[in-house]
Biotite code that builds the C-alpha atoms (Angstrom):
import biotite.structure as struc

atoms = struc.array([
    struc.Atom([-52.638, -4.498, -103.679], chain_id="A", res_id=1, res_name="MET", atom_name="CA", element="C"),
    struc.Atom([-51.636, -4.565, -107.381], chain_id="A", res_id=2, res_name="PRO", atom_name="CA", element="C"),
    struc.Atom([-51.684, -7.905, -109.167], chain_id="A", res_id=3, res_name="VAL", atom_name="CA", element="C"),
    struc.Atom([-48.298, -9.000, -110.514], chain_id="A", res_id=4, res_name="GLU", atom_name="CA", element="C"),
    struc.Atom([-48.022, -10.139, -114.079], chain_id="A", res_id=5, res_name="SER", atom_name="CA", element="C"),
    struc.Atom([-46.305, -13.517, -114.562], chain_id="A", res_id=6, res_name="PRO", atom_name="CA", element="C"),
    struc.Atom([-43.234, -11.738, -115.922], chain_id="A", res_id=7, res_name="ALA", atom_name="CA", element="C"),
    struc.Atom([-42.971, -9.659, -112.734], chain_id="A", res_id=8, res_name="ASP", atom_name="CA", element="C"),
    struc.Atom([-43.574, -12.537, -110.310], chain_id="A", res_id=9, res_name="ALA", atom_name="CA", element="C"),
    struc.Atom([-40.502, -13.701, -108.379], chain_id="A", res_id=10, res_name="PRO", atom_name="CA", element="C"),
    struc.Atom([-39.161, -17.140, -109.283], chain_id="A", res_id=11, res_name="LEU", atom_name="CA", element="C"),
    struc.Atom([-38.719, -18.078, -105.627], chain_id="A", res_id=12, res_name="LEU", atom_name="CA", element="C"),
    struc.Atom([-41.205, -17.416, -102.844], chain_id="A", res_id=13, res_name="ILE", atom_name="CA", element="C"),
    struc.Atom([-40.885, -17.597, -99.070], chain_id="A", res_id=14, res_name="ASP", atom_name="CA", element="C"),
    struc.Atom([-43.072, -19.611, -96.694], chain_id="A", res_id=15, res_name="ALA", atom_name="CA", element="C"),
    struc.Atom([-45.346, -16.638, -96.039], chain_id="A", res_id=16, res_name="ARG", atom_name="CA", element="C"),
    struc.Atom([-46.122, -16.235, -99.748], chain_id="A", res_id=17, res_name="GLU", atom_name="CA", element="C"),
    struc.Atom([-46.451, -20.012, -100.130], chain_id="A", res_id=18, res_name="LEU", atom_name="CA", element="C"),
    struc.Atom([-49.032, -20.032, -97.334], chain_id="A", res_id=19, res_name="ALA", atom_name="CA", element="C"),
    struc.Atom([-50.863, -17.138, -98.991], chain_id="A", res_id=20, res_name="ARG", atom_name="CA", element="C"),
    struc.Atom([-50.868, -18.904, -102.367], chain_id="A", res_id=21, res_name="GLN", atom_name="CA", element="C"),
    struc.Atom([-52.314, -22.062, -100.783], chain_id="A", res_id=22, res_name="LEU", atom_name="CA", element="C"),
    struc.Atom([-54.743, -20.101, -98.559], chain_id="A", res_id=23, res_name="ALA", atom_name="CA", element="C"),
    struc.Atom([-53.429, -21.675, -95.344], chain_id="A", res_id=24, res_name="VAL", atom_name="CA", element="C"),
    struc.Atom([-51.431, -20.470, -92.352], chain_id="A", res_id=25, res_name="GLY", atom_name="CA", element="C"),
    struc.Atom([-47.671, -20.737, -91.957], chain_id="A", res_id=26, res_name="GLN", atom_name="CA", element="C"),
    struc.Atom([-48.123, -23.309, -89.182], chain_id="A", res_id=27, res_name="THR", atom_name="CA", element="C"),
    struc.Atom([-50.028, -25.483, -91.652], chain_id="A", res_id=28, res_name="THR", atom_name="CA", element="C"),
    struc.Atom([-47.174, -25.122, -94.165], chain_id="A", res_id=29, res_name="ILE", atom_name="CA", element="C"),
    struc.Atom([-44.695, -26.375, -91.547], chain_id="A", res_id=30, res_name="LYS", atom_name="CA", element="C"),
    struc.Atom([-46.971, -29.305, -90.711], chain_id="A", res_id=31, res_name="LYS", atom_name="CA", element="C"),
    struc.Atom([-47.451, -30.196, -94.396], chain_id="A", res_id=32, res_name="LEU", atom_name="CA", element="C"),
    struc.Atom([-43.673, -30.198, -94.923], chain_id="A", res_id=33, res_name="ILE", atom_name="CA", element="C"),
    struc.Atom([-43.062, -32.272, -91.792], chain_id="A", res_id=34, res_name="ARG", atom_name="CA", element="C"),
    struc.Atom([-45.647, -34.899, -92.754], chain_id="A", res_id=35, res_name="THR", atom_name="CA", element="C"),
    struc.Atom([-44.573, -35.139, -96.405], chain_id="A", res_id=36, res_name="GLY", atom_name="CA", element="C"),
    struc.Atom([-47.762, -33.640, -97.844], chain_id="A", res_id=37, res_name="ARG", atom_name="CA", element="C"),
    struc.Atom([-45.854, -30.635, -99.223], chain_id="A", res_id=38, res_name="LEU", atom_name="CA", element="C"),
    struc.Atom([-42.971, -32.173, -101.170], chain_id="A", res_id=39, res_name="PRO", atom_name="CA", element="C"),
    struc.Atom([-41.668, -28.999, -102.800], chain_id="A", res_id=40, res_name="LEU", atom_name="CA", element="C"),
    struc.Atom([-37.912, -28.602, -102.970], chain_id="A", res_id=41, res_name="LYS", atom_name="CA", element="C"),
    struc.Atom([-36.622, -25.938, -100.593], chain_id="A", res_id=42, res_name="ARG", atom_name="CA", element="C"),
    struc.Atom([-33.753, -23.585, -101.344], chain_id="A", res_id=43, res_name="PHE", atom_name="CA", element="C"),
    struc.Atom([-31.719, -21.742, -98.737], chain_id="A", res_id=44, res_name="ARG", atom_name="CA", element="C"),
    struc.Atom([-30.626, -18.200, -99.475], chain_id="A", res_id=45, res_name="LEU", atom_name="CA", element="C"),
    struc.Atom([-29.534, -15.684, -96.844], chain_id="A", res_id=46, res_name="CYS", atom_name="CA", element="C"),
    struc.Atom([-31.156, -17.647, -94.007], chain_id="A", res_id=47, res_name="ARG", atom_name="CA", element="C"),
    struc.Atom([-34.440, -17.859, -95.887], chain_id="A", res_id=48, res_name="LYS", atom_name="CA", element="C"),
    struc.Atom([-36.200, -20.979, -97.039], chain_id="A", res_id=49, res_name="ARG", atom_name="CA", element="C"),
    struc.Atom([-37.533, -20.400, -100.508], chain_id="A", res_id=50, res_name="LEU", atom_name="CA", element="C"),
    struc.Atom([-39.744, -22.420, -102.829], chain_id="A", res_id=51, res_name="PHE", atom_name="CA", element="C"),
    struc.Atom([-39.992, -22.462, -106.619], chain_id="A", res_id=52, res_name="SER", atom_name="CA", element="C"),
    struc.Atom([-43.138, -20.769, -107.892], chain_id="A", res_id=53, res_name="ARG", atom_name="CA", element="C"),
    struc.Atom([-42.955, -22.959, -111.039], chain_id="A", res_id=54, res_name="VAL", atom_name="CA", element="C"),
    struc.Atom([-42.771, -26.171, -109.018], chain_id="A", res_id=55, res_name="GLU", atom_name="CA", element="C"),
    struc.Atom([-45.676, -24.989, -106.850], chain_id="A", res_id=56, res_name="LEU", atom_name="CA", element="C"),
    struc.Atom([-47.775, -24.441, -109.973], chain_id="A", res_id=57, res_name="THR", atom_name="CA", element="C"),
    struc.Atom([-46.794, -27.858, -111.382], chain_id="A", res_id=58, res_name="GLU", atom_name="CA", element="C"),
    struc.Atom([-47.559, -29.573, -108.058], chain_id="A", res_id=59, res_name="TRP", atom_name="CA", element="C"),
    struc.Atom([-51.021, -28.011, -107.876], chain_id="A", res_id=60, res_name="ILE", atom_name="CA", element="C"),
    struc.Atom([-51.717, -28.923, -111.530], chain_id="A", res_id=61, res_name="ALA", atom_name="CA", element="C"),
    struc.Atom([-50.732, -32.531, -110.741], chain_id="A", res_id=62, res_name="ALA", atom_name="CA", element="C"),
    struc.Atom([-53.373, -32.711, -108.011], chain_id="A", res_id=63, res_name="GLY", atom_name="CA", element="C"),
    struc.Atom([-51.065, -31.945, -105.061], chain_id="A", res_id=64, res_name="MET", atom_name="CA", element="C"),
    struc.Atom([-49.680, -35.479, -104.641], chain_id="A", res_id=65, res_name="PRO", atom_name="CA", element="C"),
    struc.Atom([-47.726, -36.408, -101.494], chain_id="A", res_id=66, res_name="PRO", atom_name="CA", element="C"),
    struc.Atom([-43.939, -36.636, -101.561], chain_id="A", res_id=67, res_name="ALA", atom_name="CA", element="C"),
    struc.Atom([-44.096, -40.386, -102.152], chain_id="A", res_id=68, res_name="SER", atom_name="CA", element="C"),
    struc.Atom([-45.671, -39.758, -105.588], chain_id="A", res_id=69, res_name="ARG", atom_name="CA", element="C"),
    struc.Atom([-44.491, -36.261, -106.467], chain_id="A", res_id=70, res_name="TRP", atom_name="CA", element="C"),
    struc.Atom([-40.976, -37.221, -107.595], chain_id="A", res_id=71, res_name="SER", atom_name="CA", element="C"),
    struc.Atom([-42.430, -39.814, -109.971], chain_id="A", res_id=72, res_name="MET", atom_name="CA", element="C"),
    struc.Atom([-44.984, -37.329, -111.346], chain_id="A", res_id=73, res_name="VAL", atom_name="CA", element="C"),
    struc.Atom([-42.249, -34.716, -111.910], chain_id="A", res_id=74, res_name="ARG", atom_name="CA", element="C"),
    struc.Atom([-40.046, -37.209, -113.748], chain_id="A", res_id=75, res_name="GLU", atom_name="CA", element="C"),
    struc.Atom([-42.938, -38.280, -115.987], chain_id="A", res_id=76, res_name="LEU", atom_name="CA", element="C"),
    struc.Atom([-43.818, -34.649, -116.747], chain_id="A", res_id=77, res_name="ASN", atom_name="CA", element="C"),
    struc.Atom([-40.194, -33.812, -117.465], chain_id="A", res_id=78, res_name="ALA", atom_name="CA", element="C"),
    struc.Atom([-39.801, -36.820, -119.771], chain_id="A", res_id=79, res_name="ALA", atom_name="CA", element="C"),
    struc.Atom([-42.993, -35.886, -121.609], chain_id="A", res_id=80, res_name="ALA", atom_name="CA", element="C"),
    struc.Atom([-41.789, -32.320, -122.140], chain_id="A", res_id=81, res_name="SER", atom_name="CA", element="C"),
    struc.Atom([-38.236, -33.384, -123.023], chain_id="A", res_id=82, res_name="GLY", atom_name="CA", element="C"),
    struc.Atom([-36.501, -31.759, -120.060], chain_id="A", res_id=83, res_name="ARG", atom_name="CA", element="C"),
    struc.Atom([-34.756, -33.046, -116.977], chain_id="A", res_id=84, res_name="ARG", atom_name="CA", element="C"),
    struc.Atom([-36.517, -33.067, -113.588], chain_id="A", res_id=85, res_name="ALA", atom_name="CA", element="C"),
    struc.Atom([-34.538, -31.154, -111.008], chain_id="A", res_id=86, res_name="GLY", atom_name="CA", element="C"),
])
């Protein structure tokens, strides 16, 4: 399987790719979302649930905090970089 360069990587990924990136199963992804351990914003497009690859990277870099802390971490990071958290 060829490795994608960052420029070629899709901006949004589905749950299967999210599970692959985190090296867990899709059932674990569902459980992490349900329990608030995976606080990534979900987008709906054509009946698919998609996740931001950028947010995933930021969440991992922040130490994978639970939802209760992730929004605060994102706001602090956005303020530090001069952009709005979304």
